[in-house]
N, C-alpha and C positions, 0 to 999 in steps of 0.2 A: 426558573429563571434560565437555568443552564440549557434546558431543552429549546427554548426560544432562540437563544444566541447560536445554539448548534445548528437549528434548522435554517437561520439567516446566512450562517457561515456555509452552510452546504449549497445554499442557493447562489450565493456569491461565487463559490468555487466553480459552479457549473456556468455562470455567466462569464467568469474570467476565462475559462477554457474556450468558450464559444466565441467571444470578442477576439481573443488571441487568433483563433483559426480564421476568422474572418478577414483578417489584415493580410495586406499584400506583402510578400517577401521582399526584403530588401537586396538579397543576393549576396550579402557580406559575410553570412554566418560561417564560422569556422574558416574563413578565408576562401571559401569555395565560390568560384564563378564571380569575383569581384569585378574585375573589368573595369571600364570607365574611363580609363586614363588619367584620372585625378582632375578632371575638368570640373567636376562636381565635388569639390572637397569641403564646401560648406554644408552645413546641416540644414536641411529643410525644414519648414515651420511644421509643428505637430499638427497633423489632421484631426478631425473630430474623433475617429476611432482611437487614436493614440490618447486623447485627453480622457475618453470614456474609460480606457483601459487602466490610467492613472487613478482614476477616481474607484474603480471596483477593486483595483490591487490595494489601495489605501484602506479601503472599507473592509478588505479581506484579511489585512494585517492586524487592524483595530479589533476585529471579531476573534482573531487568534490568540491575541495577548488578554483579551477578556476572558476567553474560555480558560486560560491558563490560571488567571487570577481567581475566576470563580471556584475551579476545581481545586485550587490550593486552598481556599477558604473553607471549602466544605470537607476537606480530607482530614481535618483535625489537626491537632499538635503533634501527636506521635507518630513515629513510622513503623512500618510492618514489623521489623526487627523489635522494637520496642514494645510492641503489644503482646510479645510472647508467640509462641507458635504452638502448634498442635504437633507435638513430637511423634504421634502414631505413624507408623509407615504402613502403606497399604501392601496387600499381598501382589507379587509380581502377576502380570498377565497370563492367562492362559493360552495355550496354542490355539489358533482359530481352526474350527472345523466345520464340515458342512456334512449334511446328512448324505449317505449314498457314495462319498467319496473314501471312506473307511480310513479315517484318521485325521491328523492335522495337515495343515497346508504349508508347513515350515519346510525350508530347503532340507534335503537329505544332509546327514552327518557323515563323518569319515567312516564309522563303523556300520553304517547301513549299507546292505547289498545294492548292486547296481540293478536299475530297473530293466526288465525284460519283458517283451510282449508275450503274451501267452501263445503256446505252440498250437497250431492247427491240427485237429485230429485228421488222420488220413484214413 
């Protein structure tokens, strides 16, 4: 069930992105390029793209909430802390090395000698 709702949720998100990008800019975002002189102070009637955006956005929110509810029901009653944990600690990672480079790839420490190019034979 969760996979079906998740697939519908992903399809709705792609449709919502696409429908928002298809709409014409109003020019008033963040106060940039407003203009107009206030003669058009009334809000115009919502066009068909705006109505479709509201429908898709509402369906997106419904699928978001349903995914949260489904995952909460499937998670069980205990938390991760209550289940106890595996107290074993893993060994620290070894320094990465590549064959032919003669050692590890970590940056030099303060005790390392400075790197000097080999001297050319005369």
